C-alpha positions in Angstrom: 69.8 79.6 191.1 69.9 78.7 187.4 69.5 82.4 186.5 72.4 83.3 188.7 74.6 80.6 187.1 73.6 81.8 183.7 74.4 85.4 184.6 77.7 84.4 186.0 78.6 82.5 182.8 77.4 85.4 180.7 79.6 87.9 182.6 82.6 85.5 182.4 82.0 85.1 178.6 81.8 88.9 178.2 85.1 89.2 180.1 86.8 86.6 177.8 85.5 88.5 174.7 86.8 91.8 176.2 90.2 90.4 176.7 90.3 89.1 173.1 89.3 92.4 171.5 91.4 94.6 173.8 94.5 92.4 173.2 94.0 92.5 169.5 93.4 96.3 169.6 96.7 96.8 171.4 98.5 94.7 168.9 97.2 96.5 165.8 97.7 99.9 167.4 101.4 99.2 167.8 101.4 98.1 164.1 100.0 101.6 163.2 96.5 100.5 162.1 94.6 103.1 164.2 91.3 102.5 162.4 91.3 98.8 163.1 92.4 99.4 166.7 89.5 101.7 167.2 87.0 99.2 165.8 88.4 96.5 168.1 88.2 98.8 171.2 84.6 99.6 170.3 83.8 95.9 170.3 85.7 95.5 173.6 83.8 98.4 175.1 80.5 96.8 173.9 81.2 93.6 175.7 82.1 95.5 178.9 78.9 97.4 178.8 76.9 94.3 178.1 78.3 92.8 181.3 77.5 96.1 183.2 77.6 99.6 181.8 79.0 101.2 185.0 82.1 99.2 185.6 85.8 100.2 185.9 86.7 97.9 183.0 84.1 99.6 180.8 85.2 103.1 181.8 88.9 102.4 181.2 88.2 100.8 177.8 86.0 103.8 176.8 88.8 106.1 177.9 91.3 104.3 175.7 88.9 104.4 172.8 88.3 108.2 173.4 92.0 108.9 173.4 92.4 106.9 170.1 89.6 108.9 168.5 91.3 112.1 169.7 94.6 111.0 168.0 92.6 110.5 164.8 91.0 113.9 165.0 87.5 112.4 165.4 86.6 114.9 168.2 82.8 114.3 168.1 83.1 110.6 168.6 85.9 111.1 171.2 83.7 113.5 173.2 80.8 111.1 173.2 82.9 108.1 174.3 84.8 110.0 176.9 81.5 111.3 178.3 80.4 107.7 178.8 83.8 106.9 180.4 83.4 109.8 182.9 79.8 108.7 183.7 80.9 105.2 184.4 83.9 106.2 186.5 81.9 108.6 188.6 79.1 106.0 189.1 81.6 103.5 190.5 84.2 105.7 192.2 82.4 108.9 192.8 83.0 112.5 191.6 86.5 113.9 192.3 88.2 110.5 192.3 91.8 110.7 191.0 90.9 108.3 188.1 88.5 110.9 186.7 91.3 113.5 186.3 92.7 112.2 182.9 89.2 111.9 181.4 88.2 115.4 182.5 91.5 116.7 181.1 90.9 115.0 177.8 87.3 116.3 177.6 88.6 119.8 178.3 91.1 119.5 175.4 88.3 118.5 173.0 86.3 121.5 174.0 89.4 123.7 173.5 90.0 122.3 170.0 86.4 122.8 169.1 86.6 126.5 170.4 84.1 126.0 173.2 86.2 127.9 175.6 83.8 128.2 178.5 83.3 124.4 178.6 87.0 123.8 178.2 87.7 126.1 181.2 85.0 124.3 183.3 86.6 120.9 182.6 90.2 122.1 183.2 89.1 123.5 186.5 87.5 120.2 187.5 90.6 118.2 186.4 92.8 120.7 188.3 90.8 120.3 191.5 91.1 116.5 191.3 94.8 116.5 190.7 95.5 119.3 193.3 93.8 117.2 195.9 95.3 113.9 195.0 98.8 114.9 193.9 99.3 118.3 195.5 99.0 121.9 194.1 102.6 121.9 192.8 102.4 118.7 190.7 103.2 118.9 187.0 99.7 117.6 186.1 98.2 120.6 187.9 100.6 122.8 186.0 99.3 121.4 182.7 95.8 122.6 183.8 97.2 126.0 184.6 98.8 126.3 181.1 95.7 125.2 179.3 93.5 127.5 181.4 95.8 130.3 180.2 94.9 129.3 176.6 91.2 129.4 177.4 91.6 132.9 179.0 93.5 134.1 176.0 90.8 132.9 173.7 88.2 134.7 175.8 90.1 138.0 175.8 91.0 137.9 179.5 94.7 138.8 179.3 95.4 139.3 183.0 94.0 135.9 184.0 95.8 134.3 181.1 99.1 135.7 182.1 98.6 134.6 185.7 97.8 131.1 184.7 100.7 130.8 182.3 103.2 132.2 184.7 101.9 129.8 187.5 102.3 126.8 185.1 105.8 127.8 184.1 106.8 128.3 187.8 105.6 124.9 188.8 107.1 123.1 185.8 110.5 124.7 186.2 110.6 123.8 189.9 109.4 120.2 189.4 110.9 119.3 186.1 113.8 121.5 185.5 114.4 124.3 183.0 115.0 122.0 180.0 111.9 119.8 180.2 109.6 119.4 177.2 106.6 120.7 179.1 108.5 123.8 180.0 109.1 124.4 176.3 105.4 124.0 175.6 104.5 126.5 178.2 107.2 128.9 177.1 105.6 128.8 173.6 102.2 129.5 175.0 103.5 132.4 177.1 105.4 133.7 174.0 102.1 133.6 172.0 100.4 135.5 174.7 103.0 138.3 174.6 102.9 138.3 170.7 99.1 138.7 170.8 99.6 141.7 173.2 102.2 143.1 170.8 104.9 142.8 173.4 107.3 141.4 170.9 110.5 141.9 172.9 109.1 139.8 175.7 107.9 137.1 173.3 111.2 136.6 171.4 113.4 135.2 174.2 110.6 132.8 175.2 110.4 131.4 171.7 114.2 131.1 171.4 114.3 129.2 174.7 111.5 126.8 173.5 113.4 126.2 170.3 116.6 125.3 172.1 114.9 122.9 174.5 113.2 121.1 171.5 116.5 121.0 169.6 118.3 119.5 172.6 115.6 116.9 173.2 114.7 116.0 169.6 117.6 117.0 167.4 117.7 119.5 164.6 115.4 117.7 162.1 112.2 117.1 164.1 108.9 118.6 163.0 108.5 120.2 166.5 111.7 122.1 165.9 110.3 123.3 162.6 107.2 124.5 164.4 109.3 126.4 166.9 111.2 128.0 164.0 107.9 129.0 162.4 106.8 130.7 165.6 109.8 132.9 165.4 109.1 133.5 161.7 105.6 134.8 162.6 107.0 137.0 165.3 109.6 138.6 163.0 107.1 139.0 160.2 104.8 141.0 162.6 107.9 143.2 163.3 108.6 143.5 159.6 112.0 141.8 160.2 111.8 139.9 156.9 115.5 139.4 156.4 115.9 137.8 159.9 112.8 135.6 159.3 113.8 134.2 155.9 116.6 131.8 156.9 114.5 130.5 159.8 111.6 129.8 157.5 113.9 128.1 155.0 115.3 125.9 157.7 111.8 125.0 158.8 110.8 124.2 155.3 113.8 121.9 154.8 112.9 120.0 158.0 109.3 119.6 157.0 110.0 118.4 153.5 112.4 115.8 154.8 110.3 114.6 157.6 106.8 114.7 156.0 107.4 114.7 152.3 107.0 117.6 149.8 103.2 117.4 149.5 102.2 117.6 153.2 99.9 120.4 154.3 102.4 121.6 156.9 104.9 122.0 154.0 102.2 124.2 152.2 101.7 126.4 155.3 105.5 126.9 155.5 105.6 127.8 151.8 102.9 130.3 152.5 105.0 131.9 155.3 108.0 132.0 153.0 106.0 133.6 150.2 104.8 136.3 152.6 108.3 137.1 153.6 109.4 137.4 149.9 106.3 139.6 149.4 107.2 141.8 152.3 110.7 142.4 150.8 109.1 143.1 147.4 110.7 139.9 146.0 107.6 139.1 143.9 109.3 136.8 141.5 110.5 134.6 144.4 107.1 134.7 146.1 104.9 133.5 143.1 106.3 129.9 142.7 105.9 129.4 146.5 102.2 130.4 146.3 101.6 128.2 143.3 103.1 125.2 145.0 101.3 125.9 148.3 98.0 126.2 146.5 98.5 123.0 144.6 99.2 121.0 147.8 96.2 122.5 149.7 93.8 122.1 146.9 94.7 118.4 146.5 94.5 117.8 150.3 91.5 119.9 151.3 89.8 121.2 148.1 89.6 124.7 146.7 86.7 125.8 149.1 88.6 125.0 152.3 89.5 128.1 154.4 93.2 127.2 154.5 93.3 127.0 150.7 91.3 130.2 150.5 93.5 132.4 152.6 96.6 131.3 150.6 94.7 132.2 147.4 93.7 135.6 148.9 97.4 136.5 149.5 98.4 135.2 146.1 95.7 137.4 144.5 97.3 140.4 146.3 100.7 139.4 144.9 99.2 139.2 141.4 97.7 142.7 141.8 101.1 144.0 142.9 102.5 142.5 139.7 99.8 144.4 137.7 98.2 141.1 136.7 94.7 142.4 137.5 92.7 139.9 135.5 94.4 136.9 137.2 94.0 138.5 140.6 90.3 139.0 140.0 89.8 135.4 138.9 91.4 134.2 142.1 89.4 136.6 144.2 86.2 135.4 142.5 86.9 131.9 143.9 86.9 133.3 147.5 83.3 134.5 147.4 81.4 132.7 150.1 84.6 131.1 151.5 86.7 133.9 153.0 86.5 137.7 153.2 89.1 139.4 150.9 90.6 141.3 153.8 90.1 138.8 156.6 93.1 139.6 158.8 94.6 136.3 159.9 98.1 135.1 160.3 99.4 132.0 158.4 98.4 128.6 159.8 99.6 128.5 163.4 102.7 126.5 164.2 101.8 123.5 166.2 
């Protein structure tokens, strides 16, 4: 009897500790201290698991912690924590319970970001099955799975399946949310990227324009998401060699990013790279060079000279120097690419996000 009493007191104490750590974590999260919030949530999760590893409280705390790690880009830690959350949920509630849907979806997103497309597809299909059963096949959550399944199919060079998934997602979202919803804009962007990858540029353009207008209407003209939509159009026009049409869009995107993020943010550097490529395409070499120099300075400071993002800007800058008959400088820059990036590695500028 004494053991039972002690066990009850211990579980009660662990619950009090969990409440303290979880409450503090929520407070510091809203203050913007994500690192401290993550540490506090880890402590909260530890107390939950000490009281019983397979409990709903433990699972939900781990899920919050996993989402926080995702927001910080710590995908390895996020995957490990979300895996534990899923194990706890399925132990208590069973496989296929509606509460497992968000965890499955987040795990799929991690696999997608880490380019493990087969695993991403498997988890999206599991999340989709959970939500289709609990919410219905035409629910927006199911549509999100369709849209992301489209991305996994694109990455695995399965264009017919990708197109089916993306069209299905868009159809559900427009019916359930209306034609001006944010998620509609996201899926329009994905569908536009599909057509762009298939060199069906005339079909991609109206989708990108629609996505841009939705984002502008919801967020205003100065939001970074609007800049990303503009950059998508820039990439499309550059592929079509429509450099004159692309330049003012790229300049608008650059102005938004500099104002919103500051002049030394990596997204500013990637936009500078885009603008430099447009100048280069128009043989405006004197206009391109200072853009390359500035972009390289930002990326070297942020990531170092051996980072692939830095290297591909350097590769394009070397090509510009060679076009200006500055062979020695071009060779010096290309020497720094050895072991980092092939000189003719065909890749577009950093993708608009």
